[in-house]
C-alpha positions in Angstrom: 0.0 0.0 0.0 1.1 3.5 -0.8 -0.3 6.7 0.8 -0.1 10.0 -1.0 -0.7 13.4 0.6 -0.8 16.5 -1.6 -0.4 20.1 -0.6 0.2 23.5 -2.2 -2.9 24.3 -4.2 -4.7 27.6 -4.0 -6.0 30.6 -5.9 -3.6 32.6 -8.1 -3.9 35.2 -10.8 -3.1 34.4 -14.4 0.6 34.6 -15.0 1.4 33.6 -11.4 3.1 30.5 -10.0 2.3 27.7 -7.5 4.2 24.6 -6.3 2.4 21.4 -5.5 4.0 18.8 -3.2 3.1 15.1 -2.9 4.6 13.1 0.0 4.5 9.3 -0.3 4.6 6.8 2.5 4.1 3.1 2.9 5.6 0.7 0.3 7.5 3.4 -1.5 10.3 1.0 -2.5 7.9 -0.5 -5.1 7.0 2.7 -6.8 8.4 3.0 -10.3 6.8 6.2 -11.4 5.0 9.2 -9.9 3.1 12.0 -11.5 0.4 14.6 -11.5 -3.0 14.5 -13.2 -5.8 17.0 -13.2 -9.5 17.1 -13.7 -11.5 20.2 -14.5 -15.2 20.4 -14.0 -17.1 18.4 -16.7 -13.9 16.9 -18.1 -12.0 13.7 -17.8 -8.9 13.3 -15.7 -5.8 14.0 -17.8 -2.1 13.5 -17.4 0.0 16.6 -16.5 3.5 15.2 -15.9 5.2 12.1 -14.8 8.7 11.2 -13.5 10.4 7.8 -13.2 11.8 7.0 -9.8 14.8 5.4 -11.3 16.7 7.6 -13.7 14.3 10.6 -13.4 12.9 10.5 -16.9 10.1 13.0 -17.2 7.0 13.3 -19.5 4.7 16.3 -19.9 1.4 17.1 -21.5 1.8 19.4 -24.5 -0.4 22.0 -22.8 2.1 22.4 -19.9 5.5 22.0 -21.6 7.7 24.9 -20.9 5.6 26.1 -18.0 5.5 23.2 -15.5 8.4 21.3 -14.1 8.1 18.0 -12.2 10.9 17.0 -9.8 11.5 14.6 -6.9 13.4 14.5 -3.7 14.1 10.8 -3.0 15.3 11.5 0.5 12.0 13.0 1.4 9.9 10.6 -0.7 8.3 13.7 -2.2 7.4 14.8 -5.8 6.9 18.4 -6.7 5.1 20.2 -9.5 6.3 23.8 -10.1 3.7 25.6 -12.1 4.7 28.9 -13.8 2.8 31.2 -16.2 -0.5 29.8 -15.0 -3.5 30.2 -17.2 -7.2 30.1 -16.3 -7.5 26.8 -18.3 -5.1 25.3 -15.7 -7.9 25.5 -13.2 -8.6 21.9 -11.9 -8.2 19.5 -9.1 -4.7 18.2 -9.2 -4.1 14.6 -8.2 -0.8 12.9 -7.3 -0.3 9.5 -8.7 2.1 6.6 -7.8 2.4 3.6 -10.0 3.6 0.1 -9.1 4.6 -2.1 -12.0 4.1 -5.6 -10.5 1.3 -6.1 -9.9 0.2 -3.0 -11.9 -1.4 -0.7 -9.4 -2.2 3.0 -9.4 -2.5 5.0 -6.1 -4.0 8.4 -5.9 -3.9 11.3 -3.5 -7.0 13.1 -2.3 -6.5 16.0 -4.7 -5.7 19.7 -4.3 -7.6 22.5 -5.9 -5.8 24.9 -8.2 -7.8 28.0 -9.3 -6.4 30.5 -11.8 -8.3 33.8 -12.1 -8.1 35.9 -15.3 
């Protein structure tokens, strides 16, 4: 079992910045990737960014490339999402995700609200 606790959401004006944090606990040795997803009202949950725990390879949605940066601190078992140049369309609930390969399992945090005003 993996537990994920997010923090750092809030209200910000367009063009501003926020940093999200996700602290993992439990069977963290089995995690092979972590990431951030978001879900806006009336829309499906979508991938924002992922990072591999071994090697640190990252992947971003086209809509956030150049504006968002995902990083990790293995000593703290924490993943971050630095969000710059925020746009109103970034408004959503952001969920932290941890993935285990064998058996394939997804774990989710409780979500944190990000609201960008125009």
